[in-house]
N, C-alpha and C positions, 0 to 999 in steps of 0.2 A: 131216693130220699123220701121219708114219710113226713107229711105235714099234719100238724094237729088241728088245723083250722080248715073247715070245708068252705071253699071259695069258688065264685065264678072266676074263670081263669083267662089269663092271657098266656099264650104259649110262646116262648122265645125260641125261634128256630135259627140255627146258624147254618147258612148255606154257602158252601165253597163251590163256586162255578167260575168259569172264565179263566184266562191265563194271563195274569198281570206281568208286565215286562220285567219287573225286578223281584219277583217272588223267589224265595228260597226253594231249593230242590231237596228232595229226600230220595234215598236209594231204596228201591224195591227189588226183591229177588226175581230173576227170570226162571230159576230152577228151584226144585225142592231138594235135590241131591246132586252131588258131583263126585267123580272118581278121578283122581290124578293117577294116570296109568303110565308108568315109566318103563321104557325099554331098558333091560338089564343085561343085554346080550354081550357076547364077546366083542362084537364090532363097535359097541358103544364105549368100550375101554380103549379104543384106538384113537389116534389123532385125527381130527377133522382136516381134510385135505386143504381147505382154504384157510380156516381160522388157525390151524396149527396148534390147536389145544385139544386135550382129551375130551371126547364128546360127553362122557358121563359126568365129568367135572363141570362142564358148561351147563349140562342139564340140571345138575344139583343146584348150582348157583342161580339158575333161572327159577327153579322151584322156590328157593328162598325168597327171591325178589318178588315173584308172583304172590306168594303167601302174604307178604307185607301189604299188597294192594287189594287182596280179596276182603271185602267188608264182612263183618260178622252179622249176617242177616237171618240167622235161625235155620239155615239149611243144614242138611246132613252131608258130611264129607268123609272121604277115605283116601288112603294112599296105597296103591298096589303096584307091583312090578310084574313084568313077564320076562321069560327067558333068563332065569326061571320065574314062575308065578309065585308071588308071596304077598302077604298082607302086612304092611308096615304100620298102618293105622286102620283099624276097623271102622265101619260106618258109624258115625256119631255126630252129635251137634257140633258144627264146625267152630273151632276157635283157633286163632292165629298161633297161640302158644303150643297147643297140642299138635297141630300140623308141623310146626317148626321142629318139635322133637322127633317126629316121624321122619321128616326129610333128613335130619341129621344122621339117621340110621343108614342112609344109603351109602354103601361103600364105593369108593372110586378107584381103589387099588386092588383089582382082582385079576386072576389069570385069564388070558384071552384064549389059550389053547383048549380046544374041544368044548368051548362054550358056544353051543349052536344057537340059532335064532328061530324057534318055532312060534312066530308071531301069530299065526292063525290059531294055534292051540291056546295061546295066551288070551286072545280075545274070547274064545269059547269058554275059557275058565272063569270068565266074569259072570256067567249065567247064575250061579248060586248067589252071588252078591246082588244081582239085579232082581232076582226072584223075591228078595225081601224088601224091595223098595216100592213106594207109591209116589205118584206125581211125576214131574219132569226130572230127568236125570241127564247131566252132562258128563261125558267121558272125555277127558283131556288126554289124548294120546301123544306121548312125547317119545320120538323114535327117529332113527336114521333110515327106517324103511327097509332095512336088509332082512331078507327072509330066506332061509336055506334048509328048512326042515318042516315036515308035517303038512297039515291042511292049509288051504289057500286063505290068507288073512282077509282078502277083499270079500270073498264069499262068506266068511264067518261074520264080518261086519254087516253084510247084507242080511244074513240070517238073524243077527241081533235086532236089526231094524224090523224085520218081519215078526219077531216074537215079542218085542218090547216097543210099541209105537211111541212111547213117551221118552225114548232114549235118543240122544244126539251126540255124535262124535265130533270133537274139535281137535284139529291136528296141529302140533308144533313139530316142525321138521328140523332135524340135524343131519339130513341126508347130504352126502358128498359124492354120490354116484347117481347116475340117471335112473338106473333100475330101482333103487330104493325110493327115489323121489316119485317115480311113476306109481309105485304101490301106494304111497301116502296120498298122492293126488287122487287116485281112484277111490280111496276110502272117503276122502273129503268130498268127492263129487256124488256120493250115494244119496245124499239128502240135502234139500235146500235149507234145512235148519242150521247147517254147519256154518260157523264163522269163517271168514276168509282164511285160507291157509297161511300159517304164521311161520316165518323162518326164525329158528331158535337163536341163531347167531345175531340176527338183527334185533330181536327182542332184548337180548342182553346188552346190546350197544345203545339202544334207544328206549329210554324210560317211557316216552310218550306212546310209542308203539305197543309196549307191554301194557300200559294202562288202557289203551284202546282195545286190546285183546281181552283183558279182564272184564271190561265193561260189556263187551259183546257177549261173552259167555255167561257172566254171573248176574248182572243187574242192569236195571234201567234207572234213570233219574227223572222224577216226575215233580211237577209243581205241587207243593204241599196243599194248595187250595183247590187243585183241579179235580172236579168230579166228586168231591167228598161232601156228604151231607150228614150233619150231626144234629139231632133233635133233642132238646131238653124239655120234656113235657111236664116237668114238675115245677117250672117257674110260673108263678101265678100272680095276677093282679086282682084286687077287688073290682067288682063291677063298677064301671064308670069312674075308675081311678087310674092314675098314671104314676103314682109314687112307688119306689122300690121298697118292698117289704123285706123284713129280716130273713124270712124263709127263702127268699130268692137269692140272697147274696152268695152263698157257697156255689150255686150253679153259675151265677154271673162271673164269679172268680175263675171258674173253669173256662168261660168264654175269654176272659182276659188272657189266660195262659195260652190259649189257642191262637189268639190274635197276635200275641207277642212272639210266637214261634216263627213268624214269617214277615216279609216286607210288603205285604199286600196293602192296598187301599180298600177301605170298607165303607159301605153305605148302610145306614140303619133305617129300615123301612117300617114305619108304623102302620098298623091296620086295625080296623074295628069290625064288629058285626053290623047288621042293618038296623038295629034298634036305635031310634032317634033320627033327627034330621041329618041330611047329608052335610050341611054346613057344620053342625055340631060335631059329627063324627070326624070330619076333616081336622078340626082343631084337636080333638081327643087323640087322634092318631099321631099328630105332630108332637103333642105333649108326651106321649108314650115313647116315641123315638128319642126325643130330647132327654127324657129321664134316663134311658139306657145309655145314651151318649155321655151324660154327666157322670154316671157311675163308672163307666169304663175309663174316662179321663182321670177321675179321682183315684183310680187304681193304677195309674201309670201309663195308660195307653196314650200315645202321641196324638194330640188333638188334630194335627194336620192329616192324620190317616183316617179320620172319621168324618162322615157327613150324615146328617139326619134329614129324613123326608117323610111326610105323611101322605098316605093314600086313602085315608078315610075308609069308607065301606065299598070302594070301587073295585077292589081286587080280592074278592072272597076266595079262599082256598077250599072252603067246605060249604055245605048246603045251609043257607041262612034260615030255611023253613023249619029246621030242627033245633032243639035246645043245644044238643051236642055240637052241631055244626056252627052255631053262633059262638059257643064257647071257644072252639078252635080258631075261629076267625079273629078273635081278640088276640092279636099276636104282633110281635116285632121280628123282622127278619134282618139278620146281619149278612150282607151279601158282598162278595168280592167285586169291586168295580173293574 
């Protein structure tokens, strides 16, 4: 924001620190990209020994349910199958609707006969996809673990890790035989980045477990106030003044919006430079803090969430021996309590 008046300044700094007990949380992505990697082999078209349902049908239903839980946080996402390898959704900015359309393309009524399971080759076929990605990538492998043709899937997963250090496999098992489960267990054990092995049948039956898996793979929840520092350096006061000028109001309105996005308690800390007596600066700092407090309350911030305190010249953030340092020390800090 350009100001038409050249002023000696007070800078308003909004500092989000600490972790208040009742603050709202926001979702932040753990990964930059993800690949839903569905086993499409003949064995997946068979009934699960325990669940007594067709495995590919359960897997498709699980993908639909998972897709509803994955937040749209700007990462790139795709849907691929193996045995045979195919791309049902190319890598693109993830949206629930686009992924839903791709999942709907998975066929569940296909011939089992002569549909082999080259799992190792399927994992190797991911390389051209991975070559085009930057940042962290999650591969969500959904399979019964059966492998009966071609190169070793465990070794191929190990080589993927060697070639792409930012890749991590996460395994959802529909295994109903010990051999298949052993293969999936081995892939899951290759890297400590992997979320705990998930049982597909259990995820379908327990929404809380599915939510836990999605959180583990895709995102963290962090305090909206935690660790964030936003500095508005265009908010200015005349020298030795504490009233809110019109030029400051749009920026202060931004502060109102930020405060109202969460349930934190805030302390308004007034500060001054070292010009003048300590006693005078103490009063000036209190007036500046009170002025900001009054503005925020007038704009709808709950008064119970705000407290104002003055620190005078006792907590300089910059060198008071320079003109610029003194200017920057004329400030109000809004800090999470």
